[in-house]
FIBAKOL-265645 format. One record per residue: residue number from 1; residue in three letters; chain; x, z, y negated of N, C-alpha, C in turn. Coordinates in pm, 1 decimal. Layout:
BEGIN
seq type mol n.x n.z n.y ca.x ca.z ca.y c.x c.z c.y
NUM ala A X Z Y X Z Y X Z Y
...
***
This chain:
BEGIN
seq type mol n.x n.z n.y ca.x ca.z ca.y c.x c.z c.y
1 met A -11345.1 -5149.6 -10766.5 -11349.9 -5013.1 -10793.2 -11392.3 -4994.1 -10932.8
2 ala A -11454.5 -4869.6 -10964.4 -11508.1 -4841.7 -11105.1 -11416.0 -4839.3 -11197.5
3 arg A -11433.0 -4870.8 -11325.6 -11345.2 -4860.0 -11448.8 -11285.2 -4726.7 -11448.5
4 gly A -11147.6 -4710.6 -11466.1 -11096.3 -4580.5 -11471.8 -11041.8 -4523.6 -11331.1
5 asp A -11070.1 -4595.5 -11238.7 -11037.3 -4537.2 -11102.9 -10896.9 -4603.9 -11059.9
6 gly A -10831.7 -4691.7 -11138.0 -10727.4 -4761.1 -11090.5 -10752.3 -4877.2 -11016.4
7 arg A -10653.3 -4952.3 -10960.0 -10664.4 -5062.5 -10866.2 -10545.6 -5073.0 -10798.5
8 ile A -10564.4 -5135.9 -10674.5 -10444.7 -5186.3 -10605.1 -10437.6 -5358.8 -10604.5
9 phe A -10313.3 -5398.8 -10576.0 -10303.4 -5534.9 -10579.9 -10173.3 -5582.6 -10515.6
10 lys A -10144.6 -5704.3 -10483.1 -10050.3 -5761.8 -10438.1 -9949.4 -5819.5 -10517.7
11 arg A -9812.4 -5801.3 -10514.2 -9703.5 -5872.2 -10600.5 -9631.1 -5968.1 -10516.4
12 pro A -9613.4 -6072.0 -10586.5 -9523.1 -6192.0 -10522.3 -9385.0 -6136.0 -10484.5
13 gly A -9352.3 -6159.7 -10362.9 -9215.6 -6114.4 -10298.4 -9218.6 -5982.2 -10235.8
14 ser A -9337.0 -5904.6 -10252.6 -9324.7 -5775.9 -10185.0 -9451.0 -5755.6 -10076.2
15 pro A -9408.1 -5720.8 -9968.0 -9512.9 -5708.2 -9843.1 -9614.5 -5595.3 -9875.2
16 tyr A -9571.2 -5512.5 -9959.4 -9665.0 -5383.8 -9981.0 -9768.6 -5417.3 -10080.2
17 phe A -9868.4 -5334.5 -10074.3 -9977.3 -5321.6 -10159.1 -9927.0 -5229.4 -10295.2
18 trp A -9948.2 -5273.2 -10425.1 -9919.1 -5195.3 -10528.4 -10032.3 -5131.7 -10593.8
19 cys A -10019.5 -5029.0 -10676.7 -10141.4 -4946.4 -10742.9 -10106.4 -4964.8 -10892.2
20 ala A -10218.8 -4963.2 -10971.2 -10186.1 -4941.7 -11113.3 -10283.9 -4834.4 -11168.8
21 tyr A -10268.9 -4760.1 -11258.4 -10354.7 -4656.2 -11306.3 -10299.5 -4609.0 -11458.7
22 tyr A -10392.1 -4551.2 -11539.5 -10361.2 -4510.4 -11672.4 -10367.1 -4368.7 -11685.9
23 leu A -10280.1 -4323.9 -11777.2 -10269.5 -4177.5 -11809.2 -10215.1 -4172.6 -11949.6
24 arg A -10307.1 -4105.5 -12049.8 -10299.4 -4080.5 -12184.4 -10250.2 -4233.4 -12238.5
25 gly A -10321.5 -4350.5 -12209.4 -10301.4 -4479.6 -12258.5 -10181.7 -4544.1 -12214.5
26 gln A -10099.7 -4485.4 -12110.5 -9990.9 -4554.7 -12062.8 -10025.9 -4580.9 -11922.2
27 gln A -9985.0 -4718.2 -11899.1 -10015.4 -4768.8 -11754.7 -9891.2 -4760.7 -11665.5
28 tyr A -9927.4 -4706.5 -11539.7 -9823.7 -4681.4 -11444.0 -9856.3 -4780.0 -11322.3
29 arg A -9747.0 -4838.7 -11263.2 -9747.2 -4925.5 -11156.8 -9641.0 -4874.9 -11054.6
30 glu A -9679.5 -4873.0 -10929.6 -9579.2 -4839.5 -10822.8 -9627.6 -4890.1 -10686.5
31 ser A -9538.4 -4908.1 -10593.3 -9552.9 -4960.1 -10471.7 -9623.4 -4846.4 -10391.1
32 thr A -9733.8 -4866.5 -10315.6 -9797.8 -4773.5 -10216.4 -9703.2 -4758.3 -10099.4
33 gly A -9631.6 -4838.3 -10069.3 -9532.9 -4833.7 -9950.0 -9602.6 -4867.5 -9823.8
34 thr A -9716.1 -4920.9 -9825.2 -9773.9 -4966.2 -9705.2 -9830.4 -5117.8 -9736.3
35 ile A -9857.7 -5183.1 -9602.1 -9921.8 -5310.2 -9608.7 -10060.9 -5306.5 -9562.4
36 asp A -10123.5 -5183.9 -9537.7 -10259.8 -5158.4 -9496.3 -10332.7 -5117.9 -9623.3
37 glu A -10435.6 -5208.6 -9633.5 -10517.3 -5173.4 -9760.4 -10572.0 -5051.6 -9767.1
38 lys A -10637.6 -4996.1 -9658.9 -10705.9 -4868.0 -9662.5 -10607.0 -4764.3 -9690.7
39 glu A -10487.0 -4760.5 -9631.4 -10385.3 -4657.7 -9666.1 -10341.5 -4679.7 -9820.3
40 ala A -10338.4 -4797.1 -9857.1 -10306.6 -4810.3 -10004.2 -10408.0 -4757.7 -10095.7
41 leu A -10537.6 -4772.4 -10063.4 -10643.6 -4699.7 -10126.6 -10638.8 -4550.5 -10138.0
42 lys A -10601.3 -4493.5 -10009.9 -10586.8 -4354.6 -10007.9 -10475.9 -4302.1 -10102.5
43 phe A -10356.4 -4391.7 -10090.9 -10241.5 -4352.7 -10195.0 -10291.9 -4355.9 -10338.5
44 leu A -10370.0 -4444.8 -10369.6 -10421.6 -4461.6 -10515.6 -10498.6 -4329.9 -10547.7
45 lys A -10591.6 -4294.1 -10450.4 -10684.4 -4190.8 -10468.8 -10601.8 -4049.7 -10485.0
46 arg A -10494.4 -4042.9 -10420.9 -10419.9 -3916.9 -10431.0 -10351.9 -3919.6 -10579.4
47 arg A -10305.6 -4031.7 -10605.7 -10255.7 -4059.0 -10758.8 -10371.4 -4020.1 -10848.3
48 met A -10497.9 -4061.9 -10840.4 -10593.8 -4041.4 -10933.9 -10626.2 -3889.7 -10944.0
49 lys A -10604.8 -3826.3 -10832.3 -10641.5 -3686.0 -10830.0 -10540.4 -3614.4 -10919.7
50 glu A -10419.9 -3657.7 -10896.6 -10294.4 -3612.7 -10986.8 -10330.6 -3635.2 -11135.9
51 val A -10365.3 -3751.5 -11170.7 -10406.8 -3771.6 -11301.3 -10509.4 -3693.4 -11361.8
52 gly A -10619.9 -3673.6 -11269.2 -10706.0 -3590.8 -11308.4 -10687.0 -3450.0 -11340.2
53 ala A -10590.2 -3393.5 -11254.5 -10534.4 -3258.8 -11261.7 -10454.3 -3237.0 -11398.1
54 asp A -10383.8 -3354.0 -11437.7 -10326.4 -3340.2 -11565.2 -10424.5 -3346.4 -11691.3
55 gln A -10526.8 -3434.8 -11671.4 -10621.0 -3448.9 -11771.2 -10679.7 -3316.4 -11820.5
56 ile A -10713.4 -3225.9 -11715.0 -10782.8 -3095.8 -11728.4 -10676.0 -2985.0 -11747.1
57 gly A -10542.9 -3014.4 -11755.1 -10456.8 -2911.0 -11771.1 -10418.9 -2822.2 -11657.9
58 ala A -10465.2 -2871.7 -11553.2 -10429.3 -2801.2 -11412.9 -10289.0 -2801.6 -11365.7
59 lys A -10232.8 -2935.1 -11388.0 -10093.9 -2949.5 -11328.0 -10037.6 -3080.0 -11399.9
60 arg A -9917.1 -3073.7 -11448.5 -9851.6 -3179.1 -11527.1 -9841.3 -3307.8 -11420.2
61 phe A -9870.3 -3424.2 -11456.5 -9853.0 -3541.9 -11383.0 -9685.6 -3563.2 -11375.2
62 ile A -9651.3 -3605.5 -11251.8 -9519.8 -3652.8 -11240.5 -9512.4 -3799.7 -11214.2
63 thr A -9447.1 -3861.1 -11333.9 -9451.1 -4017.1 -11302.3 -9373.0 -4059.2 -11191.1
64 pro A -9391.7 -4182.1 -11140.2 -9302.4 -4237.4 -11039.0 -9158.2 -4230.1 -11072.3
65 met A -9113.0 -4256.0 -11185.2 -8961.7 -4249.6 -11218.9 -8923.8 -4110.0 -11228.9
66 gln A -8996.6 -4006.9 -11259.3 -8969.3 -3874.2 -11264.0 -8944.4 -3817.3 -11122.9
67 glu A -9045.1 -3861.4 -11032.8 -9058.0 -3811.1 -10911.3 -8902.7 -3866.9 -10818.7
68 arg A -8845.4 -3968.2 -10860.8 -8731.1 -4015.8 -10789.2 -8606.6 -3946.7 -10849.5
69 val A -8596.7 -3875.7 -10948.8 -8485.3 -3811.1 -11010.7 -8439.0 -3712.7 -10909.5
70 lys A -8314.9 -3715.1 -10893.2 -8244.7 -3626.9 -10795.9 -8167.0 -3511.7 -10874.6
71 val A -8144.6 -3398.1 -10797.1 -8066.6 -3282.2 -10883.9 -7932.1 -3332.6 -10937.5
72 asn A -7854.0 -3401.4 -10845.7 -7738.7 -3453.1 -10895.8 -7743.2 -3524.7 -11030.5
73 glu A -7851.8 -3599.1 -11053.2 -7877.4 -3683.1 -11172.8 -7887.2 -3583.0 -11307.9
74 ile A -7968.1 -3467.4 -11276.6 -7980.9 -3383.9 -11400.7 -7873.8 -3307.8 -11425.9
75 leu A -7782.4 -3279.5 -11313.8 -7644.9 -3213.8 -11333.4 -7555.6 -3291.0 -11412.3
76 asp A -7547.0 -3425.7 -11377.8 -7466.9 -3513.4 -11442.5 -7498.5 -3520.1 -11598.4
77 asp A -7627.7 -3510.4 -11633.8 -7668.6 -3530.7 -11766.7 -7623.5 -3398.4 -11839.1
78 leu A -7643.7 -3282.9 -11771.7 -7603.8 -3167.1 -11832.7 -7458.7 -3161.4 -11853.8
79 val A -7387.0 -3198.7 -11764.1 -7234.7 -3211.4 -11786.3 -7193.9 -3294.6 -11901.4
80 glu A -7268.7 -3425.1 -11905.0 -7217.2 -3500.7 -12023.6 -7256.0 -3443.9 -12159.0
81 arg A -7361.2 -3372.0 -12168.5 -7403.3 -3297.2 -12288.7 -7310.1 -3190.0 -12315.6
82 tyr A -7272.4 -3124.6 -12213.5 -7150.4 -3012.5 -12233.4 -7026.5 -3070.5 -12297.4
83 lys A -6990.3 -3191.3 -12225.5 -6875.6 -3267.7 -12284.3 -6878.2 -3303.2 -12434.2
84 arg A -7007.7 -3340.1 -12473.7 -7037.2 -3380.6 -12601.6 -7029.9 -3266.7 -12712.8
85 gly A -7054.1 -3136.7 -12658.5 -7053.4 -3009.6 -12723.2 -7193.8 -2963.8 -12759.8
86 gly A -7288.4 -3012.7 -12696.5 -7415.6 -2955.5 -12719.8 -7469.5 -2954.9 -12854.5
87 lys A -7525.6 -2858.2 -12897.7 -7597.0 -2846.7 -13031.0 -7479.7 -2846.5 -13133.3
88 arg A -7381.9 -2766.6 -13108.4 -7274.7 -2762.6 -13208.8 -7199.2 -2904.2 -13209.8
89 gly A -7197.3 -2972.3 -13128.0 -7135.2 -3109.6 -13131.9 -6968.1 -3091.4 -13128.3
90 ile A -6923.2 -2985.3 -13053.6 -6786.8 -2958.0 -13031.4 -6753.6 -3000.0 -12909.5
91 pro A -6674.8 -3109.8 -12883.5 -6630.2 -3161.7 -12755.2 -6577.6 -3070.6 -12673.1
92 arg A -6608.4 -3051.6 -12548.8 -6553.0 -2956.7 -12442.4 -6504.7 -3023.4 -12322.7
93 val A -6427.1 -2944.5 -12248.7 -6374.0 -3009.8 -12128.4 -6427.7 -2913.6 -12022.7
94 val A -6478.2 -2988.0 -11913.3 -6523.8 -2903.9 -11789.4 -6418.7 -2827.9 -11721.4
95 asn A -6408.5 -2702.6 -11719.1 -6302.9 -2624.4 -11650.9 -6323.7 -2604.1 -11497.8
96 pro A -6215.2 -2580.7 -11442.6 -6234.1 -2557.0 -11280.3 -6350.5 -2462.9 -11247.0
97 gln A -6354.6 -2330.5 -11330.3 -6462.8 -2259.3 -11301.3 -6599.6 -2319.1 -11293.7
98 met A -6617.7 -2398.5 -11400.9 -6753.2 -2458.1 -11411.9 -6778.1 -2562.8 -11306.5
99 glu A -6688.0 -2640.7 -11278.8 -6669.4 -2735.5 -11165.5 -6707.4 -2665.4 -11022.8
100 ser A -6644.1 -2541.2 -11006.9 -6671.8 -2474.5 -10893.0 -6815.4 -2443.7 -10866.4
101 his A -6879.0 -2373.6 -10974.6 -7027.2 -2333.2 -10971.6 -7113.3 -2463.8 -10954.7
102 leu A -7075.0 -2568.9 -11025.9 -7169.5 -2684.5 -11024.7 -7151.3 -2737.1 -10864.1
103 lys A -7030.7 -2743.5 -10816.5 -7018.8 -2798.6 -10660.0 -7112.4 -2719.5 -10573.6
104 arg A -7121.7 -2584.5 -10582.8 -7222.5 -2506.6 -10499.0 -7354.1 -2570.1 -10519.8
105 val A -7398.8 -2597.4 -10637.6 -7537.4 -2643.1 -10657.1 -7557.1 -2779.7 -10604.2
106 arg A -7456.1 -2861.2 -10618.1 -7452.2 -2998.5 -10569.2 -7449.9 -3008.3 -10409.0
107 asp A -7379.7 -2915.7 -10356.6 -7367.8 -2922.7 -10215.3 -7492.3 -2893.7 -10159.5
108 tyr A -7569.4 -2800.8 -10210.7 -7702.5 -2747.4 -10158.0 -7819.4 -2831.7 -10206.5
109 phe A -7820.7 -2876.4 -10330.8 -7928.7 -2940.0 -10367.8 -7919.3 -3085.5 -10423.6
110 gly A -7780.7 -3141.2 -10420.8 -7758.4 -3258.8 -10504.7 -7837.4 -3385.1 -10469.4
111 asp A -7865.7 -3399.8 -10326.3 -7957.1 -3517.6 -10297.5 -8085.6 -3491.7 -10298.7
112 arg A -8138.0 -3384.7 -10312.2 -8288.2 -3348.8 -10316.3 -8345.2 -3417.5 -10447.5
113 arg A -8470.2 -3461.8 -10427.7 -8545.5 -3486.2 -10544.4 -8580.3 -3363.9 -10637.5
114 ala A -8546.5 -3372.6 -10764.6 -8546.6 -3251.5 -10835.7 -8696.3 -3185.2 -10848.2
115 met A -8795.8 -3269.8 -10831.1 -8936.7 -3205.3 -10843.9 -8991.0 -3156.8 -10711.1
116 ser A -8886.3 -3182.5 -10599.9 -8926.2 -3116.8 -10466.1 -8862.4 -2977.7 -10448.3
117 val A -8789.1 -2926.5 -10555.0 -8730.2 -2789.2 -10534.3 -8812.4 -2690.8 -10607.2
118 gly A -8842.0 -2583.2 -10533.6 -8923.9 -2480.2 -10580.9 -8847.6 -2329.9 -10562.3
119 ser A -8940.0 -2244.5 -10608.0 -8867.4 -2113.4 -10612.1 -8823.6 -2058.5 -10462.5
120 lys A -8890.6 -2108.4 -10375.2 -8854.7 -2067.0 -10229.3 -8707.8 -2129.2 -10195.3
121 asp A -8683.4 -2254.0 -10226.6 -8565.5 -2316.2 -10221.0 -8442.9 -2243.8 -10289.2
122 val A -8488.1 -2209.5 -10420.8 -8379.6 -2136.1 -10483.8 -8349.7 -1995.7 -10425.4
123 glu A -8457.0 -1931.6 -10366.4 -8437.3 -1809.8 -10285.8 -8340.7 -1832.8 -10174.1
124 ala A -8370.9 -1948.4 -10084.3 -8284.6 -1983.3 -9992.1 -8140.6 -2005.7 -10024.4
125 phe A -8117.0 -2066.1 -10151.5 -7982.4 -2098.8 -10203.8 -7913.8 -1972.2 -10219.2
126 val A -7977.3 -1876.4 -10289.1 -7922.5 -1743.2 -10308.7 -7887.7 -1667.5 -10173.4
127 ala A -7968.2 -1675.0 -10088.8 -7958.0 -1625.1 -9954.4 -7821.6 -1694.8 -9890.6
128 his A -7798.8 -1813.7 -9912.2 -7706.7 -1901.4 -9852.5 -7575.6 -1826.0 -9919.1
129 leu A -7578.0 -1829.5 -10049.1 -7451.4 -1772.1 -10111.6 -7417.0 -1637.5 -10084.6
130 lys A -7532.9 -1556.8 -10055.8 -7501.6 -1409.6 -10013.4 -7435.1 -1400.0 -9886.0
131 gln A -7466.5 -1502.3 -9793.9 -7406.1 -1498.4 -9658.5 -7255.4 -1537.0 -9672.1
132 glu A -7228.6 -1618.0 -9767.1 -7095.9 -1646.4 -9797.3 -6999.4 -1543.0 -9856.2
133 gly A -7079.4 -1427.7 -9895.8 -7012.8 -1319.7 -9953.2 -7000.0 -1329.3 -10091.3
134 lys A -7068.3 -1416.0 -10177.7 -7050.1 -1438.8 -10304.2 -7124.7 -1320.0 -10392.0
135 ala A -7066.0 -1272.9 -10490.1 -7105.4 -1148.6 -10582.5 -7233.1 -1209.9 -10661.6
136 asn A -7321.7 -1109.5 -10699.3 -7436.3 -1147.8 -10795.6 -7392.1 -1232.1 -10915.9
137 ala A -7282.7 -1182.3 -10966.5 -7242.6 -1242.9 -11094.4 -7196.3 -1385.7 -11074.3
138 thr A -7146.2 -1424.8 -10964.0 -7100.0 -1549.2 -10914.5 -7210.5 -1639.8 -10884.7
139 ile A -7314.4 -1585.9 -10829.5 -7437.3 -1660.2 -10795.8 -7496.2 -1694.6 -10930.5
140 asn A -7494.5 -1598.9 -11005.2 -7593.9 -1622.0 -11142.2 -7512.4 -1731.3 -11215.6
141 arg A -7392.5 -1759.1 -11212.3 -7330.8 -1867.7 -11290.6 -7384.2 -1999.0 -11227.4
142 ser A -7400.5 -2003.3 -11087.7 -7459.1 -2135.3 -11035.8 -7598.1 -2154.0 -11074.1
143 leu A -7670.6 -2036.0 -11067.9 -7816.7 -2057.7 -11109.3 -7831.9 -2088.3 -11247.8
144 his A -7739.6 -2031.0 -11330.3 -7745.1 -2061.9 -11478.3 -7733.2 -2212.3 -11502.6
145 phe A -7635.7 -2294.7 -11430.2 -7624.5 -2432.4 -11446.8 -7747.3 -2499.4 -11394.1
146 leu A -7801.3 -2444.3 -11281.8 -7908.9 -2525.2 -11233.7 -8042.2 -2511.7 -11319.0
147 ala A -8065.4 -2400.5 -11370.3 -8168.1 -2372.5 -11474.1 -8153.4 -2460.8 -11592.8
148 ser A -8020.4 -2469.6 -11651.1 -8002.6 -2527.2 -11765.2 -8005.5 -2682.2 -11747.6
149 ala A -7991.0 -2740.1 -11644.5 -8010.0 -2875.6 -11604.9 -8145.6 -2905.2 -11607.8
150 tyr A -8237.7 -2831.4 -11541.7 -8382.5 -2847.2 -11542.7 -8432.3 -2838.5 -11684.8
151 arg A -8395.2 -2734.3 -11775.9 -8449.1 -2725.7 -11906.3 -8404.2 -2859.3 -11997.8
152 tyr A -8287.5 -2894.1 -11971.7 -8236.1 -3009.0 -12055.7 -8312.0 -3146.5 -12016.6
153 ala A -8338.1 -3155.7 -11888.5 -8415.7 -3263.1 -11841.7 -8542.6 -3278.7 -11901.0
154 val A -8606.1 -3152.6 -11927.8 -8748.1 -3146.6 -11970.9 -8750.0 -3180.6 -12123.4
155 ser A -8631.7 -3133.7 -12190.7 -8631.2 -3128.8 -12335.3 -8603.1 -3267.8 -12400.6
156 ile A -8525.1 -3348.0 -12324.3 -8485.4 -3492.3 -12375.8 -8600.0 -3581.1 -12400.9
157 asp A -8597.8 -3691.0 -12490.6 -8710.4 -3779.9 -12509.8 -8662.3 -3910.4 -12467.0
158 pro A -8734.1 -3973.2 -12383.6 -8842.4 -3913.0 -12290.3 -8779.7 -3829.9 -12195.4
159 pro A -8873.0 -3741.8 -12141.7 -8832.5 -3627.2 -12033.3 -8803.3 -3697.7 -11917.9
160 arg A -8676.3 -3645.3 -11865.7 -8644.0 -3693.7 -11728.1 -8737.9 -3621.3 -11616.8
161 leu A -8789.7 -3508.4 -11655.2 -8863.3 -3433.9 -11557.4 -8979.0 -3379.8 -11644.3
162 pro A -9117.8 -3351.2 -11585.9 -9228.1 -3306.0 -11653.1 -9228.2 -3148.4 -11674.8
163 arg A -9155.4 -3084.5 -11587.0 -9142.1 -2933.2 -11609.9 -9022.2 -2890.6 -11549.5
164 ala A -8986.9 -2760.4 -11588.8 -8868.0 -2701.2 -11538.7 -8916.1 -2608.5 -11410.6
165 ile A -8819.5 -2565.1 -11340.5 -8834.2 -2464.7 -11232.8 -8805.0 -2317.1 -11278.4
166 lys A -8875.4 -2214.4 -11222.6 -8852.4 -2087.3 -11241.6 -8743.6 -2024.9 -11177.5
167 ile A -8635.3 -1969.8 -11237.4 -8526.1 -1912.9 -11155.3 -8505.6 -1775.4 -11210.5
168 gln A -8501.6 -1682.0 -11110.5 -8499.2 -1544.2 -11128.6 -8330.5 -1492.9 -11118.7
169 met A -8263.8 -1467.3 -11221.1 -8139.5 -1415.1 -11211.7 -8128.9 -1281.2 -11137.2
170 leu A -8003.9 -1277.2 -11085.9 -7977.8 -1140.6 -11002.9 -7926.3 -1028.7 -11098.2
171 asp A -7936.8 -924.3 -11043.4 -7884.3 -794.3 -11117.0 -7740.0 -797.2 -11115.9
172 glu A -7688.3 -768.3 -11232.4 -7532.5 -772.4 -11219.6 -7482.4 -636.3 -11258.2
173 ser A -7558.8 -538.0 -11268.8 -7524.9 -398.5 -11318.2 -7404.4 -345.9 -11229.9
174 gly A -7392.6 -367.5 -11115.4 -7294.5 -330.6 -11036.0 -7158.6 -397.1 -11065.3
175 asn A -7150.4 -510.0 -11133.2 -7045.2 -585.0 -11171.4 -6984.8 -555.4 -11304.8
176 arg A -7053.8 -475.8 -11394.6 -7011.4 -464.7 -11529.9 -6885.6 -400.1 -11541.5
177 arg A -6815.4 -448.2 -11642.7 -6690.1 -386.4 -11681.6 -6698.6 -259.7 -11730.8
178 lys A -6621.9 -147.5 -11690.4 -6635.0 -12.6 -11720.2 -6502.4 21.6 -11804.8
179 gly A -6519.8 92.8 -11912.4 -6413.7 151.5 -11985.2 -6351.1 34.4 -12099.8
180 lys A -6280.3 74.5 -12176.9 -6214.5 -15.3 -12290.6 -6096.2 39.8 -12348.2
181 phe A -5995.3 -27.4 -12355.7 -5877.8 4.4 -12413.1 -5889.8 51.0 -12567.6
182 thr A -5816.5 148.6 -12608.2 -5827.1 163.2 -12753.8 -5730.6 67.3 -12814.6
183 ala A -5730.0 58.0 -12953.8 -5651.0 -49.0 -13008.3 -5500.8 -33.1 -12986.9
184 glu A -5470.7 98.2 -12985.6 -5337.2 127.1 -12956.7 -5291.9 85.0 -12813.1
185 glu A -5355.9 116.5 -12704.6 -5337.9 79.6 -12573.2 -5326.9 -87.0 -12557.4
186 ala A -5425.2 -139.4 -12620.5 -5429.8 -281.0 -12621.7 -5306.3 -345.1 -12683.2
187 glu A -5268.2 -287.6 -12772.7 -5134.2 -340.6 -12859.2 -5015.7 -309.9 -12760.2
188 leu A -5019.1 -197.3 -12696.9 -4908.8 -156.8 -12592.5 -4899.6 -274.7 -12482.8
189 val A -5027.8 -303.5 -12433.3 -5013.6 -415.0 -12328.0 -4985.1 -551.0 -12384.7
190 ala A -5020.4 -591.9 -12496.9 -4988.1 -708.0 -12567.2 -4840.5 -722.8 -12588.0
191 ser A -4781.6 -605.8 -12634.3 -4638.5 -598.3 -12674.6 -4544.9 -617.9 -12560.2
192 ser A -4605.4 -569.1 -12430.1 -4533.3 -585.4 -12305.7 -4531.2 -714.7 -12236.3
193 leu A -4603.7 -819.2 -12297.8 -4626.0 -940.5 -12249.7 -4536.3 -1049.3 -12314.8
194 pro A -4490.3 -1163.1 -12245.8 -4421.2 -1266.2 -12304.9 -4501.2 -1315.9 -12424.9
195 asp A -4425.1 -1369.8 -12534.3 -4479.9 -1416.3 -12653.7 -4595.7 -1500.9 -12624.6
196 tyr A -4596.7 -1613.4 -12537.6 -4693.3 -1688.7 -12509.7 -4828.8 -1636.5 -12456.0
197 met A -4809.9 -1513.7 -12411.5 -4929.4 -1443.5 -12358.3 -4980.8 -1346.2 -12442.6
198 ala A -4899.7 -1283.1 -12529.5 -4940.6 -1182.5 -12592.4 -5056.1 -1215.5 -12718.1
199 asp A -5047.1 -1322.6 -12767.4 -5151.3 -1365.1 -12874.6 -5274.3 -1385.8 -12786.5
200 val A -5271.2 -1431.9 -12666.3 -5398.0 -1462.8 -12597.6 -5462.8 -1312.3 -12558.4
201 ala A -5366.4 -1228.6 -12528.7 -5421.2 -1086.1 -12490.0 -5490.0 -1024.1 -12618.2
202 arg A -5424.3 -1035.2 -12730.1 -5484.4 -979.8 -12846.5 -5611.0 -1041.8 -12888.2
203 phe A -5619.5 -1177.9 -12868.5 -5750.9 -1240.1 -12899.9 -5860.8 -1208.9 -12802.2
204 ala A -5823.0 -1185.4 -12682.7 -5919.0 -1148.8 -12571.4 -5968.6 -1006.3 -12618.9
205 tyr A -5885.2 -915.9 -12655.7 -5926.3 -774.0 -12685.5 -6016.5 -773.8 -12802.9
206 gln A -6001.6 -870.5 -12906.6 -6090.7 -869.5 -13027.2 -6228.0 -933.9 -12996.4
207 thr A -6229.9 -1032.9 -12915.0 -6343.3 -1116.2 -12895.5 -6414.2 -1095.9 -12771.8
208 gly A -6340.9 -1045.6 -12663.2 -6405.5 -1026.2 -12528.0 -6415.0 -1154.6 -12448.3
209 ala A -6353.5 -1258.6 -12507.1 -6343.1 -1391.7 -12436.0 -6260.4 -1400.9 -12332.2
210 arg A -6274.4 -1476.8 -12220.9 -6193.8 -1487.7 -12098.0 -6075.8 -1587.7 -12129.5
211 ser A -5953.0 -1568.3 -12061.4 -5831.0 -1640.5 -12101.6 -5866.6 -1793.0 -12091.9
212 gly A -5947.0 -1845.7 -11984.6 -5956.2 -1987.3 -11970.6 -6036.6 -2036.9 -12109.9
213 glu A -6130.1 -1965.6 -12152.3 -6196.9 -2002.8 -12269.4 -6107.3 -1990.4 -12391.0
214 ile A -6027.4 -1901.4 -12395.1 -5943.5 -1886.9 -12522.7 -5827.2 -2018.6 -12528.2
215 leu A -5790.5 -2047.9 -12400.8 -5678.9 -2156.5 -12410.8 -5740.6 -2289.6 -12423.9
216 glu A -5863.3 -2314.0 -12419.0 -5934.9 -2431.4 -12454.5 -5971.4 -2437.1 -12597.5
217 leu A -5947.7 -2341.6 -12671.7 -5982.5 -2359.0 -12818.2 -5873.5 -2456.2 -12885.9
218 arg A -5922.8 -2522.9 -12989.8 -5841.4 -2610.6 -13074.3 -5874.5 -2595.9 -13228.3
219 trp A -5772.2 -2605.2 -13298.7 -5799.7 -2598.6 -13432.6 -5889.8 -2698.8 -13498.1
220 ser A -5893.7 -2812.6 -13417.3 -5986.6 -2930.2 -13450.4 -6130.0 -2887.9 -13442.0
221 phe A -6162.9 -2787.9 -13356.8 -6288.6 -2746.8 -13334.3 -6347.4 -2678.7 -13486.9
222 leu A -6268.3 -2649.4 -13566.9 -6309.6 -2582.2 -13689.5 -6315.3 -2706.6 -13800.5
223 asp A -6434.5 -2703.8 -13871.8 -6416.3 -2792.1 -13979.6 -6352.1 -2749.5 -14107.7
224 ala A -6321.2 -2841.9 -14200.5 -6251.6 -2798.8 -14306.8 -6301.0 -2677.8 -14395.4
225 leu A -6428.0 -2664.8 -14404.8 -6476.4 -2537.1 -14481.3 -6447.1 -2417.7 -14417.8
226 arg A -6470.7 -2409.8 -14273.8 -6434.1 -2298.5 -14182.6 -6287.5 -2261.6 -14191.0
227 cys A -6198.5 -2368.0 -14202.9 -6058.9 -2334.4 -14208.8 -6018.9 -2274.1 -14336.1
228 arg A -6092.5 -2323.1 -14452.5 -6054.2 -2252.9 -14572.9 -6102.4 -2109.1 -14584.7
229 val A -6222.7 -2090.3 -14529.1 -6270.2 -1948.8 -14532.2 -6179.1 -1861.8 -14445.5
230 leu A -6143.8 -1919.3 -14321.3 -6052.7 -1831.8 -14246.7 -5920.3 -1807.9 -14297.4
231 ser A -5862.1 -1921.0 -14380.5 -5727.1 -1890.8 -14445.2 -5741.9 -1790.4 -14548.6
232 gln A -5855.3 -1795.1 -14627.1 -5878.3 -1704.8 -14729.4 -5878.8 -1545.9 -14671.9
233 arg A -5953.9 -1539.6 -14556.0 -5955.4 -1406.8 -14499.2 -5820.0 -1358.5 -14443.3
234 ile A -5736.2 -1453.0 -14397.2 -5615.6 -1401.0 -14337.2 -5516.3 -1367.6 -14459.3
235 gly A -5540.8 -1438.3 -14573.6 -5468.3 -1406.0 -14692.4 -5499.2 -1279.7 -14744.3
236 thr A -5637.4 -1238.2 -14747.6 -5677.9 -1113.7 -14797.8 -5619.8 -1003.4 -14708.2
237 ala A -5644.2 -1023.7 -14585.0 -5587.7 -916.7 -14490.2 -5450.6 -884.5 -14492.1
238 thr A -5360.5 -992.7 -14524.0 -5218.2 -983.7 -14531.9 -5193.1 -902.6 -14658.7
239 ala A -5269.6 -936.9 -14770.2 -5242.0 -872.9 -14883.0 -5265.5 -717.0 -14891.1
240 leu A -5374.3 -693.1 -14818.2 -5409.8 -554.8 -14795.8 -5312.4 -456.8 -14720.4
241 his A -5228.7 -536.6 -14657.2 -5134.2 -469.4 -14556.1 -4989.0 -463.2 -14631.9
***
């Protein structure tokens, strides 16, 4: 074959023909999965077309390793990043709600190769959850984790995947919370609760955070500087009162 067209060859211990080709100075080798030389050449030609499409910017090339990555694997990577604390580096625990949303994604896509999933597959997933009676807000949480897993897989070095998939979130306008307690009403509610719940209620009113998120907070999440600033603010507020 002409230079630059790649080649097929036999490897000791393998009954199949293998192929080799280059892209941006890097050599890729993979099994063609066939013992027929003509079929092996067809496989190589398909790969070379994909290489050519990448070189002209038409379509990003998917390496053999990237092609084998499954959705479960990129979800695992996302969970590990979440536990490490992401950009802020604050260790976190995967709560039951997150596990529940991830399970829906794993049950539907888990064993699929990540690069085989497209927008129609995501639409089918949404339709599946709709049939189960899930609200748009609930579906969006699962979609959020799926989209985040793809984005993270693309962002790491070396990339686990060559590209992410486009995921359209659903409208949640029908699920928006309406109305808000005044400060006096909120304090009446908090005062009527047991001591161990009252502070959580006050914190939730001030921040809008959910109870599960509040209960996971730890003083260790704050560094020494933030603790000093917070103490000064608390001292100032106390003095003013």
